[in-house]
N, C-alpha and C positions, 0 to 999 in steps of 0.2 A: 944339802945339795953341794955337789962338788963344784969346784971352780969351772971344770970343763962343761958340766951340765948347765950352769948359769950362762955360760958364754953362748951355748947352742940356742937356748931359749931366747936370748937377746937377739940373736942373729935372725931367727924366724919372725919375731915381732917386728924387727927393723925392716926385714924384707917385705912383710905385709904392709907396713906403714909407709915405707918409702918407695917401694917398687910396684905394688899391685893396686892398693886401694885408691891412690889418686887417679889413675886412669879410669878405674871403674866409676869413681865418683864423678869424674868429668863426663864420662859417657852418659851416666844417668842424668846429669844436669843438662846435657845436650838434648837428650831425648825429651826431657821435661820441657825444655825451651821450644823444641820443634812442635811438641804436642800443643803447647800453649799458643804458638803462632798459628798452627793449623786450626785449632778450635776458634781462635780469633778471626781467622780468614773465613771459616765456614759461617761463623756468626755474622760476619760482615756481609757475606753473600746472602745469607738468609734474611738479613734485615733489609736488603735491597729488593728482595722479591715481592712483587704484588701478588697476594694470594688469590685474588679473584679479579679478573679483568673483563670489562664489558666494551665491545666495539659495535659500531653501527653496521647493520647488514650491508654487504656489498663492499665493505672497506677491507684493505689488505691486512694480513697478520704480520706484525714486525716485533723484533725483540724489545724495542724501547717501550712497548706497551706493558711489558711484564716486569720491568725494573725501574726503580727510581734512578739508578745509575747502572749501566751495563757492565758487569765484571769482565775481566780479560778472558779471552779464549772461550767465549760463550757461543753456543749454537743450539738449535732446536734438535731434539731427539725425535719428537713427534713430527710426522710428515705434514706440516701445516699447509703445504701447497695442494694437498688433497682435500682440505676442508672447504666445503661450500659455504661461504659466508653469506650466501643468499638465503640460507635456511636459518631460521631462528631456533638455535639449539645451544647446549652447553657441552664443552669438551674438556678432558683432562690433558693438559699440555706438559710434556716432560722436556726439561732443558738441561743441557750439559754445560756446567760452569767450570771449565778447566778440570774436569774429572769429578766434580761434585754435582750430583743430579738433584734438581729441584722440580717441584710440580706447582702448577697454577691452574685454576679453573678459568676457562675462557667462555664467556657468555656472548653470543651474537644476538644483539637486541635492536629494536626499532624505536628510536626516539624522534624521528624526523616526520614532521607534519606534511601532508600532501600539498601540492601547489596546483594552481589552475588560473585561468583567465576569464574574467567576466564577459558575458555576451549581453550587450545592451538589449533590452526587451521593450517592444512597443505593443500595447494591447488595449482592447476595450475594457471598460470597467466591468468587474465581475470576479469570478473565482481565480485565485492565483494559479499560475501554470506549474507543471511538474518541474521541480528544481533541476532535474537532469538536463533541461533545455537551456539552463542559464550559465553553465560553466563549460569552457572548452580547454583543450591542451592540458588535461589533468595528468599529473605525474606523481607516481608513488610505486614502490615495488610490491605493494599489496593492493587488494581490492579497496576501492574508495566508495563511500556512500555519501550522497548529497542530501541535505535537508535544510529547511529554513532555520536559521540560527535562533530566532526568537519566536518560533511557531509560525504557522501559516499567516501571512499578512492580510489585512483587510484592504482589498483593491477595488472597492465598490465606488470610490470617489475618484474623480479625475485629478491629475497632477503629476509632478515629477518626483520620484523617490529613489533613494539608495536602499536596496533591500539586502541585508546580510544573509549569505548562504554559507553553511558549514560543510566543509569537506573532512570526513572522518575515515581514517584507514582501519584496517583489520585489527591493529594493535592499540586502537584508541587515540592515536595522535590526530589532532585536527587543526585546521586553519579556517579563517573566516574571510570570505571575499565579498565586497559590496558590489551588487549588481545594479546599474542604473535602469530605472523603469520609467517609461512614459505611459501613463494611464489616461485613456481618452474616455470622457463621459459623453457618449453620443446619445442625444435625445431627439435629434432632428431626423425626421423621416426623409426618404429619397424624394426627388422631384421627377415628375413624368412630363416630358416635353413632346410637343407634336401631336397631341390628341385632338380629335374632332369628330363630329358626326359623320356617318357614312350614308350615301345614297346608293342603293343596290337595286338593279332591275330584277323584279321577281322572276325566279327560275333561272337566273343568269349568274348565280353566285358560286358555281363550282370552282374549287381551288381558291376561294376567298381567304385572304390573310389580313391580319389587322396590325401587324407590327412594322410595316414599311414606314420609315420616317420617324419612328418612335425612338426617343433618346431618354435614358434614365440616368440621372446624376445624383450624387450623394456627397456630403461634405467630407466623409471619411472613406466609405467603402469604395473599392476600385471597381467591382463588378456587382452592383446590387441586382438581385434577382427580379425578373419581370414575369408575371403570370397574366394571361389574358383569359377571362372567363366569358365565353360566348354561349354558355349553356341555355340562355334564355332567347337566343336568336334563332329564328326560323326563316331561312331565305326562300322558302317555297310558298310563303304566305305574305300577302301585303299587310304591312303594319309597321309600328315603331317598337323597337326592342332595345333593352338595356345591354350594353357591352361594358364589362368592367376590366379596367387595367389595375393591376395590383403589384406594387414594387416593394420589396423587402430588403433592408440592408443587413449587414453582418451581425448586428445585435438584436434584430427582430423589429426595428421600427418599420411601420407599414404606411404606405400611401395608397389610396384608392381614388381612381378617377372613373366616373361613369359617363359614357357617351351614348348617343342614340344611333342605332342602325335603322335607317328608313328604307324599308323594302317597298319599292314603288313601281307603278306602271308609268312608262314614259314614252313619248314619241320617238320612234327609231326609224329604221329603214321601212320602205314601202309607202312613204308619204307621197301624196300627189303634188304636182307642181304648185297648185294653188295653196296647199297646206304649207309647203316649204316657204313660199313667198310670204305667207301670213306670219310664220314664225320669224322670218328675217325682218319683216317690217316692224314687228314688235320689238325685236332685239335692237334694231337700229334706233327706234324711238326712245327706248330706255337709255341707250348710249348717248343720244343727242341731248337728252335732258341733263345728263351729268356733264357733258362737254360744255354746255352753256354756263354751267356754274364754275368751271375750273379753268377755262381757256379764254384768251383774249384774241380779238381779231388781229392785233398787231404781233402776235407771237409767230415766230418762225416755225417751220415744220419740226425742227429739232427741239424747240422749246415745247411745242404742243405734245410731241411724243414723250418727252420727259415728264410733263405734268400728267399725262395719261397713265404711264407706268407707275409713277409715284402714287397716284390716287388708288390704282388697283392694288398695289402692294400694301398700302396702309388701310384699305377698306374691305378687302376680301380676305376672309379668314381661311387659312389652309386646313383641309382635312385630308386624311390619308388617301381615300379613294372615293370618287363618285363615278357614276356610270360613264362609259366611253360612248357618248351619244354619236349616232351616225350623222346627225345634223348639228352643226356647230351652233346654230341659232337657238336650238332648244337648250343646249348647255349654257349659252350666254344668258338666256332668260332666267333659268334656274339660279344661276350665279348672281345676277343682278338682284333677284328677288330675295334669296336666302342670305346673301352676303358671305357665303362660304363655298369652297369648291376645292377640287384637286387641281393639278397643274393644267388639265384640259380645260376646265371652266375658266381658269385664270387667263389662259391664252385666248379663249373665245371672247371674253369681254374686252380684252385689249384689241382684238381684231375688229370688233364692232365699233369701238371708239376711234380707232385709226381709220377705218373705212369712211366714217362720217366726215373726217377731215381730208379725205382724198389722199391719204398717205399709203403708199404701196407696202404690203406686208404679206408674208407667207408663214405657214406653220412648219416648224422643224420638229422632227420626231427622233428621239434618242434611239441609237442602235442598241438593241437588247444584248446583254452579255451575262455570263455566270455571276459576275460581281453585281450587276444591276439588271435583274431579270424583268423589271417593269418598264413600261414606256414612260417617257417624259416629253412634255410638249412646251415649246417656247416659240418666240416670234423672230423672224428675220425681217428687218424693217429697212426700207430704202430711205436714208436720210443724208442730206447734203450731197446727193448724187451717188451714194454708194450704199451697199448692203452691210448692215451690222446686226449682231445678235443682241436681243433684248429679252429679259426674263423677269417678270414681276414676282416670281415665286419667293415665298418665305423659306428660310433654312433654320434647322434646329441642331446643327452640329457644332455649336460654339461660335458660329458666325455672328458678328455684331448685329444688334437689333436694327431694323429699318434698312438693312443692306439688301440691294437687289442689283441685277446686272443690266447695264444700259450702254448701247453703242460699243460693243466689244468686238474685237477681231477674233478669228479662229483661235489664235494663240492665247488670247486673254480669256475666252470662254472656257477653254480647256483647263485653265488654271483656276477657274471660279469654283465655288462650292458645288457639291453634287457632281454628277457626271453628265457632260454634254457632248459625248461622242456621237457623231452623225455621219451619214453617207454623203460625203462632200460633193460627189459628182451629180447628185440629184437636185442641187440648189444653185442659184446664180452665184457668180464669182463674188466673194466677199472682200471688203476693204482690208488692206494690210496696214493701214495707217492708224495708229492709236490716237484717240482723242480723250483718253481717260483723265488727263490732267485738267480738262475743262468740265468734267462731269462731277456733280455733287449729288449723289443719290440720297444722302441724308436730309438735304433741304429741298430736293426736287428742282434744282436750278442748274442752268448752264452758266458757267463762269464767263466773265468778259474775256475777249480775245479769242473766242472760238473761231477756228479757221474756215469760215463759210466760203463756199465757192460761189462765184458770180452766177453760174448757171445751176447752182444747187437748189 
């Protein structure tokens, strides 16, 4: 090789080694470095992606759910604002991480148990109620089923219990709520008050009812059922007939009371003067015999009247209805004899006993109304120089035992048990001065200090 050829070869090699190869090598190294950085970045992003995400239904979709750490310049590609998170479904979610697209599976799930509020329950011992009656304010985004958590409870015994009720949604989530129970073991039958035998005049029983004055009470039931069986009663034939009252409470406890309906022939209108006088003489004789036993000659008229009404109230049993005799003496004789009557007979014996003592008295008749379609009779008695209302009637509406009305003003008798509405203009002017603080109907005595008038 010539010197010139060697020199040329050296120059090309030198040119390649010193002028061209280093930049190429540098470029290659740069590319390698960029590729390495890029792959590291991609790996870093991929490592931060959560491949499968579950969120509660109804919750918003946010980027932080898909990354352990959100890369820069990250945004959703999938239109997540159009996804209904109220539907339990799975979705492929595409996300742009600064030009690198990643995918994740989004599962909308339900892991929340239903909620509700217990409804305290009061019941009679027996079969457990439908669980749907025991929970209110139930909240869940799916349908909820209610059931007893430990199976249907035994509620055949009385007591207070907390019964667990399970609320289960469509996806199997459940919660348990304790419901307070008060279970009543009711073994006591109802009570029937105000019953008694009836006297009915034969052929005069049209429209006869047997429930007037009857009260049914029970230790638990608010409205126990009352049935009246009059199937054995014949009001067209003289005789004695069974009438059955039957009261039933809410759990089936039953009380029966049997009374007698006496269908009778009795003295009514058309009596001769001699017959009327004979009846009156007999009534007055019976009244006089009783007055001798209960009154003293030293008693004032007020004291005598008190003792008379006290005796009648405590010795004459009330029945719902007896005949409305045209002659008061017949009613008095029957009442003195049988020791029971309706308000008419009660008034009649009071009249007889007051007449024997020369104490003025009149019969007051209740004004009939829709609320009180039956007549009621009581006495207006002139005592201490003024007229007062007196009524020996027994009451069955919760009034205290042995309570009756004595020497009441109009205002006071209106406030008394039962209804005492009457035609005011048909009777003498009544006293307006109350003497009730001196009256003790429970002992049948007039208290000391009674304001007697000198001319009373």
